[in-house]
ZADO-1210 file (C-alpha; in nm, 4 decimals, padded with zeros to 6 digits):
<atoms>
<atom x="05.9710" y="07.8771" z="16.2886" code="MET" pos="1"/>
<atom x="06.2365" y="07.8626" z="16.0225" code="MET" pos="2"/>
<atom x="06.2873" y="08.1619" z="15.7880" code="ASN" pos="3"/>
<atom x="06.1640" y="08.1124" z="15.4260" code="THR" pos="4"/>
<atom x="06.1936" y="08.1908" z="15.0720" code="PHE" pos="5"/>
<atom x="05.8851" y="08.3062" z="14.8932" code="GLN" pos="6"/>
<atom x="05.8319" y="08.1433" z="14.5539" code="LEU" pos="7"/>
<atom x="05.7016" y="08.3153" z="14.2501" code="ASN" pos="8"/>
<atom x="05.3730" y="08.1005" z="14.2889" code="ASP" pos="9"/>
<atom x="05.2814" y="08.2225" z="14.6227" code="GLY" pos="10"/>
<atom x="05.4228" y="07.9289" z="14.8273" code="HIS" pos="11"/>
<atom x="05.7251" y="07.9384" z="15.0440" code="HIS" pos="12"/>
<atom x="06.0223" y="07.7062" z="15.1137" code="LEU" pos="13"/>
<atom x="06.2435" y="07.6867" z="15.4242" code="PRO" pos="14"/>
<atom x="06.5825" y="07.8536" z="15.3586" code="VAL" pos="15"/>
<atom x="06.7616" y="07.5272" z="15.3964" code="ILE" pos="16"/>
<atom x="06.6671" y="07.1837" z="15.3127" code="GLY" pos="17"/>
<atom x="06.7809" y="06.8152" z="15.3509" code="PHE" pos="18"/>
<atom x="06.9457" y="06.6257" z="15.0617" code="GLY" pos="19"/>
<atom x="06.8894" y="06.2617" z="15.0494" code="THR" pos="20"/>
<atom x="07.1147" y="06.1366" z="14.7639" code="SER" pos="21"/>
<atom x="07.2564" y="05.8682" z="14.7783" code="PRO" pos="22"/>
<atom x="07.0660" y="05.7430" z="15.0968" code="LEU" pos="23"/>
<atom x="06.8622" y="05.4253" z="15.0298" code="LYS" pos="24"/>
<atom x="06.6859" y="05.1600" z="15.2392" code="GLY" pos="25"/>
<atom x="06.6689" y="05.1741" z="15.6206" code="PRO" pos="26"/>
<atom x="06.9684" y="05.4107" z="15.6330" code="ASP" pos="27"/>
<atom x="06.7418" y="05.6693" z="15.4253" code="ALA" pos="28"/>
<atom x="06.4494" y="05.6219" z="15.6636" code="VAL" pos="29"/>
<atom x="06.6706" y="05.6800" z="15.9709" code="ALA" pos="30"/>
<atom x="06.8454" y="05.9702" z="15.8135" code="ALA" pos="31"/>
<atom x="06.5292" y="06.1481" z="15.6992" code="VAL" pos="32"/>
<atom x="06.3557" y="06.0886" z="16.0512" code="LEU" pos="33"/>
<atom x="06.6440" y="06.2333" z="16.2227" code="SER" pos="34"/>
<atom x="06.6609" y="06.5279" z="16.0028" code="ALA" pos="35"/>
<atom x="06.2921" y="06.5941" z="16.0665" code="LEU" pos="36"/>
<atom x="06.3437" y="06.5625" z="16.4432" code="GLU" pos="37"/>
<atom x="06.6465" y="06.8097" z="16.4141" code="ALA" pos="38"/>
<atom x="06.4082" y="07.0601" z="16.2355" code="GLY" pos="39"/>
<atom x="06.4321" y="07.0125" z="15.8744" code="TYR" pos="40"/>
<atom x="06.1030" y="07.0766" z="15.7020" code="ARG" pos="41"/>
<atom x="06.2177" y="07.0428" z="15.3294" code="LEU" pos="42"/>
<atom x="06.3164" y="06.7025" z="15.2129" code="ILE" pos="43"/>
<atom x="06.4763" y="06.6664" z="14.8646" code="ASP" pos="44"/>
<atom x="06.4418" y="06.3390" z="14.6806" code="SER" pos="45"/>
<atom x="06.4440" y="06.2201" z="14.3242" code="ALA" pos="46"/>
<atom x="06.3246" y="05.9215" z="14.1035" code="VAL" pos="47"/>
<atom x="06.6806" y="05.8439" z="14.0287" code="ASN" pos="48"/>
<atom x="06.7799" y="05.8480" z="14.3874" code="TYR" pos="49"/>
<atom x="06.5690" y="05.5461" z="14.4348" code="GLN" pos="50"/>
<atom x="06.4625" y="05.6306" z="14.7728" code="ASN" pos="51"/>
<atom x="06.1187" y="05.7923" z="14.7305" code="GLU" pos="52"/>
<atom x="05.9407" y="05.5000" z="14.9120" code="THR" pos="53"/>
<atom x="06.1852" y="05.5547" z="15.2121" code="GLU" pos="54"/>
<atom x="06.1237" y="05.9377" z="15.2045" code="VAL" pos="55"/>
<atom x="05.7464" y="05.8849" z="15.2257" code="GLY" pos="56"/>
<atom x="05.7857" y="05.6225" z="15.5012" code="GLU" pos="57"/>
<atom x="05.9920" y="05.8579" z="15.7072" code="ALA" pos="58"/>
<atom x="05.7494" y="06.1590" z="15.6616" code="VAL" pos="59"/>
<atom x="05.4595" y="05.9301" z="15.7958" code="ARG" pos="60"/>
<atom x="05.6743" y="05.7917" z="16.0769" code="ALA" pos="61"/>
<atom x="05.7689" y="06.1389" z="16.1895" code="SER" pos="62"/>
<atom x="05.4362" y="06.2036" z="16.3356" code="GLY" pos="63"/>
<atom x="05.4396" y="06.5678" z="16.1830" code="LEU" pos="64"/>
<atom x="05.1336" y="06.7005" z="16.0091" code="ASP" pos="65"/>
<atom x="05.1771" y="06.6473" z="15.6398" code="ARG" pos="66"/>
<atom x="05.1425" y="07.0187" z="15.5724" code="ASP" pos="67"/>
<atom x="05.4550" y="07.0805" z="15.7954" code="GLU" pos="68"/>
<atom x="05.6802" y="06.8697" z="15.5751" code="VAL" pos="69"/>
<atom x="05.7665" y="06.9942" z="15.2101" code="LEU" pos="70"/>
<atom x="05.8636" y="06.6969" z="14.9767" code="VAL" pos="71"/>
<atom x="06.0415" y="06.7407" z="14.6647" code="THR" pos="72"/>
<atom x="06.1152" y="06.4913" z="14.3734" code="THR" pos="73"/>
<atom x="06.2536" y="06.5071" z="14.0231" code="LYS" pos="74"/>
<atom x="06.1397" y="06.3773" z="13.6852" code="VAL" pos="75"/>
<atom x="06.4311" y="06.1869" z="13.5172" code="PRO" pos="76"/>
<atom x="06.5439" y="06.2135" z="13.1547" code="GLY" pos="77"/>
<atom x="06.3646" y="05.8856" z="13.0457" code="ARG" pos="78"/>
<atom x="06.0235" y="06.0645" z="13.1224" code="PHE" pos="79"/>
<atom x="06.0933" y="06.3591" z="12.9047" code="HIS" pos="80"/>
<atom x="05.7678" y="06.3867" z="12.7165" code="ALA" pos="81"/>
<atom x="05.4429" y="06.5524" z="12.8388" code="ARG" pos="82"/>
<atom x="05.2380" y="06.2418" z="12.9095" code="GLU" pos="83"/>
<atom x="05.5560" y="06.0642" z="13.0331" code="LEU" pos="84"/>
<atom x="05.6261" y="06.3400" z="13.2888" code="ALA" pos="85"/>
<atom x="05.2799" y="06.3212" z="13.4255" code="VAL" pos="86"/>
<atom x="05.3188" y="05.9480" z="13.4663" code="ARG" pos="87"/>
<atom x="05.6529" y="05.9981" z="13.6399" code="SER" pos="88"/>
<atom x="05.4659" y="06.2341" z="13.9006" code="ILE" pos="89"/>
<atom x="05.1849" y="06.0031" z="13.9401" code="GLU" pos="90"/>
<atom x="05.4194" y="05.7055" z="14.0090" code="ASP" pos="91"/>
<atom x="05.6210" y="05.9159" z="14.2585" code="SER" pos="92"/>
<atom x="05.2872" y="05.9898" z="14.4469" code="LEU" pos="93"/>
<atom x="05.2158" y="05.6199" z="14.4572" code="ALA" pos="94"/>
<atom x="05.5680" y="05.5277" z="14.5793" code="ARG" pos="95"/>
<atom x="05.5622" y="05.7933" z="14.8413" code="MET" pos="96"/>
<atom x="05.1914" y="05.7279" z="14.9349" code="ARG" pos="97"/>
<atom x="05.1293" y="06.0932" z="14.9329" code="LEU" pos="98"/>
<atom x="04.8256" y="06.2890" z="14.7877" code="GLU" pos="99"/>
<atom x="05.0311" y="06.5911" z="14.6649" code="VAL" pos="100"/>
<atom x="05.3927" y="06.6677" z="14.6009" code="LEU" pos="101"/>
<atom x="05.5174" y="07.0166" z="14.7209" code="ASP" pos="102"/>
<atom x="05.7815" y="07.0653" z="14.4681" code="LEU" pos="103"/>
<atom x="05.8630" y="06.8681" z="14.1430" code="VAL" pos="104"/>
<atom x="06.1572" y="06.9585" z="13.9253" code="LEU" pos="105"/>
<atom x="06.2962" y="06.8415" z="13.5892" code="ILE" pos="106"/>
<atom x="06.6134" y="06.6671" z="13.7027" code="HIS" pos="107"/>
<atom x="06.8305" y="06.7523" z="13.3989" code="TRP" pos="108"/>
<atom x="06.7562" y="06.9229" z="13.0611" code="PRO" pos="109"/>
<atom x="06.9210" y="06.6274" z="12.8617" code="ASN" pos="110"/>
<atom x="06.9546" y="06.8481" z="12.5434" code="PRO" pos="111"/>
<atom x="07.0430" y="06.5702" z="12.2994" code="SER" pos="112"/>
<atom x="06.6853" y="06.4316" z="12.3356" code="ARG" pos="113"/>
<atom x="06.5472" y="06.7969" z="12.3256" code="ASP" pos="114"/>
<atom x="06.2181" y="06.7072" z="12.5028" code="LEU" pos="115"/>
<atom x="06.2597" y="06.9178" z="12.8229" code="TYR" pos="116"/>
<atom x="05.9974" y="07.1646" z="12.6974" code="VAL" pos="117"/>
<atom x="05.7427" y="06.8775" z="12.6673" code="GLU" pos="118"/>
<atom x="05.8481" y="06.7668" z="13.0111" code="ALA" pos="119"/>
<atom x="05.7866" y="07.1046" z="13.1478" code="TRP" pos="120"/>
<atom x="05.4420" y="07.1099" z="12.9877" code="GLU" pos="121"/>
<atom x="05.3793" y="06.7943" z="13.1914" code="GLY" pos="122"/>
<atom x="05.4727" y="06.9613" z="13.5114" code="LEU" pos="123"/>
<atom x="05.2466" y="07.2543" z="13.4330" code="VAL" pos="124"/>
<atom x="04.9565" y="07.0150" z="13.3708" code="GLU" pos="125"/>
<atom x="05.0230" y="06.8314" z="13.7091" code="CYS" pos="126"/>
<atom x="05.0273" y="07.1693" z="13.8915" code="ARG" pos="127"/>
<atom x="04.6812" y="07.2496" z="13.7269" code="SER" pos="128"/>
<atom x="04.5506" y="06.9090" z="13.8214" code="ARG" pos="129"/>
<atom x="04.6620" y="06.9692" z="14.1916" code="GLY" pos="130"/>
<atom x="04.9061" y="06.6911" z="14.2005" code="LEU" pos="131"/>
<atom x="05.1982" y="06.9296" z="14.2636" code="VAL" pos="132"/>
<atom x="05.2040" y="07.2532" z="14.4475" code="ARG" pos="133"/>
<atom x="05.5171" y="07.4144" z="14.2947" code="SER" pos="134"/>
<atom x="05.7158" y="07.3237" z="13.9874" code="ILE" pos="135"/>
<atom x="06.0643" y="07.3962" z="13.8850" code="GLY" pos="136"/>
<atom x="06.3883" y="07.2661" z="13.7167" code="VAL" pos="137"/>
<atom x="06.7293" y="07.1410" z="13.8078" code="SER" pos="138"/>
<atom x="07.0680" y="07.1953" z="13.6262" code="ASN" pos="139"/>
<atom x="06.9097" y="07.4412" z="13.3741" code="PHE" pos="140"/>
<atom x="07.1202" y="07.7152" z="13.2011" code="LYS" pos="141"/>
<atom x="06.9786" y="08.0401" z="13.0853" code="GLU" pos="142"/>
<atom x="06.8886" y="07.9203" z="12.7362" code="HIS" pos="143"/>
<atom x="06.6971" y="07.6199" z="12.8779" code="HIS" pos="144"/>
<atom x="06.4996" y="07.8601" z="13.1045" code="LEU" pos="145"/>
<atom x="06.4299" y="08.0897" z="12.8149" code="ASP" pos="146"/>
<atom x="06.2886" y="07.8167" z="12.6030" code="ARG" pos="147"/>
<atom x="06.0400" y="07.6630" z="12.8665" code="ILE" pos="148"/>
<atom x="05.9265" y="08.0129" z="12.9694" code="ILE" pos="149"/>
<atom x="05.8775" y="08.1255" z="12.6136" code="ALA" pos="150"/>
<atom x="05.6836" y="07.8033" z="12.5205" code="ALA" pos="151"/>
<atom x="05.4502" y="07.7996" z="12.8264" code="THR" pos="152"/>
<atom x="05.4507" y="08.1401" z="12.9894" code="GLY" pos="153"/>
<atom x="05.5253" y="07.9822" z="13.3189" code="VAL" pos="154"/>
<atom x="05.8526" y="08.0656" z="13.5104" code="THR" pos="155"/>
<atom x="05.9983" y="07.7774" z="13.7151" code="PRO" pos="156"/>
<atom x="05.9620" y="07.8605" z="14.1001" code="ALA" pos="157"/>
<atom x="06.3013" y="07.6911" z="14.1521" code="VAL" pos="158"/>
<atom x="06.6272" y="07.5993" z="13.9668" code="ASN" pos="159"/>
<atom x="06.8366" y="07.3422" z="14.1663" code="GLN" pos="160"/>
<atom x="07.2043" y="07.3737" z="14.0459" code="VAL" pos="161"/>
<atom x="07.5522" y="07.2977" z="14.1607" code="GLU" pos="162"/>
<atom x="07.6692" y="07.5824" z="14.3831" code="VAL" pos="163"/>
<atom x="07.9565" y="07.5858" z="14.6330" code="HIS" pos="164"/>
<atom x="08.2632" y="07.7961" z="14.6878" code="PRO" pos="165"/>
<atom x="08.4579" y="07.6465" z="14.4054" code="ARG" pos="166"/>
<atom x="08.1626" y="07.7045" z="14.1659" code="PHE" pos="167"/>
<atom x="07.9703" y="07.9908" z="14.2976" code="PRO" pos="168"/>
<atom x="07.7436" y="08.0505" z="13.9836" code="GLN" pos="169"/>
<atom x="07.7379" y="08.4282" z="14.0296" code="THR" pos="170"/>
<atom x="07.5909" y="08.5096" z="13.6924" code="GLU" pos="171"/>
<atom x="07.3174" y="08.2333" z="13.7143" code="LEU" pos="172"/>
<atom x="07.2134" y="08.3428" z="14.0568" code="LEU" pos="173"/>
<atom x="07.1767" y="08.7105" z="13.9330" code="GLU" pos="174"/>
<atom x="06.9641" y="08.5813" z="13.6541" code="LEU" pos="175"/>
<atom x="06.7443" y="08.3884" z="13.8918" code="HIS" pos="176"/>
<atom x="06.6862" y="08.7011" z="14.0961" code="ARG" pos="177"/>
<atom x="06.5764" y="08.8856" z="13.7977" code="ARG" pos="178"/>
<atom x="06.3390" y="08.6227" z="13.6876" code="LEU" pos="179"/>
<atom x="06.2021" y="08.5562" z="14.0371" code="GLY" pos="180"/>
<atom x="06.3411" y="08.2065" z="14.0494" code="ILE" pos="181"/>
<atom x="06.4781" y="08.0686" z="14.3847" code="VAL" pos="182"/>
<atom x="06.8050" y="07.9056" z="14.3618" code="THR" pos="183"/>
<atom x="06.8632" y="07.5775" z="14.5370" code="GLU" pos="184"/>
<atom x="07.2191" y="07.4587" z="14.5862" code="SER" pos="185"/>
<atom x="07.3021" y="07.0975" z="14.5444" code="TRP" pos="186"/>
<atom x="07.6363" y="06.9798" z="14.6811" code="SER" pos="187"/>
<atom x="07.6450" y="07.2981" z="14.8728" code="PRO" pos="188"/>
<atom x="07.9703" y="07.1967" z="15.0590" code="LEU" pos="189"/>
<atom x="08.1560" y="07.0816" z="14.7371" code="GLY" pos="190"/>
<atom x="08.1954" y="06.7198" z="14.8540" code="LYS" pos="191"/>
<atom x="08.5766" y="06.7244" z="14.8992" code="GLY" pos="192"/>
<atom x="08.6476" y="06.9753" z="14.6299" code="THR" pos="193"/>
<atom x="08.6394" y="07.2693" z="14.8601" code="VAL" pos="194"/>
<atom x="08.9374" y="07.3336" z="15.0764" code="ASP" pos="195"/>
<atom x="08.7821" y="07.3925" z="15.4097" code="LEU" pos="196"/>
<atom x="09.1083" y="07.5224" z="15.5394" code="ALA" pos="197"/>
<atom x="09.1325" y="07.7902" z="15.2732" code="ALA" pos="198"/>
<atom x="09.1970" y="08.1354" z="15.4304" code="GLN" pos="199"/>
<atom x="08.8704" y="08.2950" z="15.3422" code="PRO" pos="200"/>
<atom x="08.6788" y="08.0076" z="15.5204" code="ILE" pos="201"/>
<atom x="08.9156" y="07.9588" z="15.8077" code="ALA" pos="202"/>
<atom x="08.9111" y="08.3272" z="15.8933" code="ALA" pos="203"/>
<atom x="08.5373" y="08.3240" z="15.9132" code="ALA" pos="204"/>
<atom x="08.5499" y="08.0208" z="16.1191" code="VAL" pos="205"/>
<atom x="08.7737" y="08.1836" z="16.3692" code="GLU" pos="206"/>
<atom x="08.5829" y="08.5113" z="16.3646" code="ALA" pos="207"/>
<atom x="08.2462" y="08.3560" z="16.4222" code="HIS" pos="208"/>
<atom x="08.3343" y="08.0492" z="16.6359" code="ASP" pos="209"/>
<atom x="08.1501" y="07.8165" z="16.3981" code="VAL" pos="210"/>
<atom x="08.2446" y="07.5291" z="16.1720" code="THR" pos="211"/>
<atom x="08.3504" y="07.5463" z="15.8103" code="ALA" pos="212"/>
<atom x="08.0372" y="07.3749" z="15.7022" code="ALA" pos="213"/>
<atom x="07.8269" y="07.6512" z="15.8850" code="GLN" pos="214"/>
<atom x="08.0281" y="07.9195" z="15.7321" code="VAL" pos="215"/>
<atom x="07.9723" y="07.7790" z="15.3725" code="ILE" pos="216"/>
<atom x="07.6054" y="07.7302" z="15.4475" code="LEU" pos="217"/>
<atom x="07.5550" y="08.0650" z="15.5756" code="ARG" pos="218"/>
<atom x="07.7450" y="08.2044" z="15.2702" code="TRP" pos="219"/>
<atom x="07.4641" y="08.0339" z="15.0513" code="HIS" pos="220"/>
<atom x="07.1811" y="08.1919" z="15.2627" code="LEU" pos="221"/>
<atom x="07.3429" y="08.5425" z="15.2241" code="GLN" pos="222"/>
<atom x="07.3630" y="08.4909" z="14.8516" code="ARG" pos="223"/>
<atom x="06.9837" y="08.4058" z="14.8535" code="TYR" pos="224"/>
<atom x="07.0543" y="08.0387" z="14.7647" code="ALA" pos="225"/>
<atom x="06.8843" y="07.7495" z="14.9454" code="LEU" pos="226"/>
<atom x="07.1323" y="07.4756" z="15.0290" code="PRO" pos="227"/>
<atom x="07.0571" y="07.1117" z="15.0575" code="LEU" pos="228"/>
<atom x="07.3190" y="06.9518" z="15.2640" code="PRO" pos="229"/>
<atom x="07.3180" y="06.5742" z="15.3274" code="LYS" pos="230"/>
<atom x="07.4332" y="06.4126" z="15.6385" code="SER" pos="231"/>
<atom x="07.3372" y="06.0908" z="15.8193" code="ALA" pos="232"/>
<atom x="07.4893" y="06.2130" z="16.1234" code="SER" pos="233"/>
<atom x="07.2427" y="06.3686" z="16.3732" code="PRO" pos="234"/>
<atom x="07.4979" y="06.6011" z="16.5178" code="GLN" pos="235"/>
<atom x="07.5915" y="06.7332" z="16.1804" code="ARG" pos="236"/>
<atom x="07.2306" y="06.7635" z="16.0756" code="GLN" pos="237"/>
<atom x="07.1820" y="06.9863" z="16.3794" code="ARG" pos="238"/>
<atom x="07.4923" y="07.1983" z="16.3185" code="GLU" pos="239"/>
<atom x="07.3916" y="07.2377" z="15.9588" code="ASN" pos="240"/>
<atom x="07.0718" y="07.4041" z="16.0667" code="LEU" pos="241"/>
<atom x="07.2368" y="07.6210" z="16.3364" code="ASP" pos="242"/>
<atom x="07.3042" y="07.9216" z="16.1006" code="LEU" pos="243"/>
<atom x="07.1039" y="08.2000" z="16.2470" code="PHE" pos="244"/>
<atom x="07.3109" y="08.3148" z="16.5345" code="GLY" pos="245"/>
<atom x="07.5733" y="08.4729" z="16.3247" code="PHE" pos="246"/>
<atom x="07.6077" y="08.6703" z="15.9971" code="ARG" pos="247"/>
<atom x="07.9093" y="08.6931" z="15.7550" code="LEU" pos="248"/>
<atom x="08.0244" y="09.0465" z="15.6567" code="SER" pos="249"/>
<atom x="08.0037" y="09.1402" z="15.2910" code="ASP" pos="250"/>
<atom x="08.3735" y="09.1076" z="15.2661" code="ASP" pos="251"/>
<atom x="08.3720" y="08.7633" z="15.4078" code="GLU" pos="252"/>
<atom x="08.0916" y="08.6613" z="15.1499" code="VAL" pos="253"/>
<atom x="08.2975" y="08.8197" z="14.8575" code="ASP" pos="254"/>
<atom x="08.6142" y="08.6383" z="14.9706" code="ALA" pos="255"/>
<atom x="08.4455" y="08.3008" z="14.9797" code="ILE" pos="256"/>
<atom x="08.3012" y="08.3687" z="14.6377" code="THR" pos="257"/>
<atom x="08.6307" y="08.4644" z="14.5072" code="ALA" pos="258"/>
<atom x="08.7545" y="08.1105" z="14.5713" code="MET" pos="259"/>
<atom x="08.5552" y="08.0057" z="14.2674" code="GLY" pos="260"/>
<atom x="08.7077" y="07.8888" z="13.9321" code="VAL" pos="261"/>
<atom x="08.5573" y="07.8242" z="13.5950" code="ASP" pos="262"/>
<atom x="08.6375" y="07.4506" z="13.6070" code="SER" pos="263"/>
<atom x="08.4915" y="07.4254" z="13.9575" code="GLY" pos="264"/>
<atom x="08.2244" y="07.1710" z="13.8912" code="ARG" pos="265"/>
<atom x="08.2607" y="06.8542" z="14.0965" code="ARG" pos="266"/>
<atom x="08.2468" y="06.6300" z="13.7817" code="PHE" pos="267"/>
<atom x="08.1681" y="06.6782" z="13.4121" code="ASP" pos="268"/>
<atom x="07.8096" y="06.8113" z="13.4929" code="GLY" pos="269"/>
<atom x="07.7819" y="07.0747" z="13.2247" code="ASP" pos="270"/>
<atom x="07.3963" y="07.0732" z="13.1530" code="PRO" pos="271"/>
<atom x="07.4777" y="07.1268" z="12.7847" code="ASP" pos="272"/>
<atom x="07.6379" y="06.7874" z="12.7777" code="THR" pos="273"/>
<atom x="07.5947" y="06.5830" z="13.0833" code="HIS" pos="274"/>
<atom x="07.2647" y="06.3723" z="13.0754" code="GLU" pos="275"/>
<atom x="07.0899" y="06.1338" z="13.3153" code="GLU" pos="276"/>
<atom x="06.8161" y="05.9123" z="13.2032" code="MET" pos="277"/>
</atoms>
């Protein structure tokens, strides 16, 4: 049984999940099936990944009980109105052929449209209707969180944001802890922007006899962040789950965090300006 994070709504999430972007088609089905066989129990999808059908197919084909697999999707910017957000979730359920979604997030705040509060109201409605167990957001900053909490009285269970050693998001993670929000880390390994041979990572690799990816994923866990690595390789999927036989020292965690820079985002993904419809 994998360790879990408790959400502020009483539900739990495994401490590591499987990311599915940009997997599509038969490759997506095969990768998700392989991940489930390796032991992943949290699968992260999105409308804009265009792979919800494949994720649902893999969950059914796995032979696992539905309650054993937690499925996430995300509402895109073009559905940022209360009734549209509800429709997006209903459409996702139909594509995945599921009765309920375990976690639904608003994918980006898309501030120029200024409709993310209404989208959040739609997620709250879907949770009350039993279409969704837990609701959260993705790529929200403090002021975005403040607005939706003030408007609805409902604090997101999750905020999924870019976190990796070049962009450790220390202040946002601390805010999440104060608000009782679980941090999910997308692009947890930095996708080529993180120097895996950098001294803090290399030293930890040598000290613990593990891979650089395992060091970084363990760094996430010890910062109370839930990483969502993606790999189609069964061997790497298994390695990315094998994080519980060692522990980084506080100094090792701090040294990796110190690799961060203000300009450390992988692309121009500042939620105040970046938008995805």
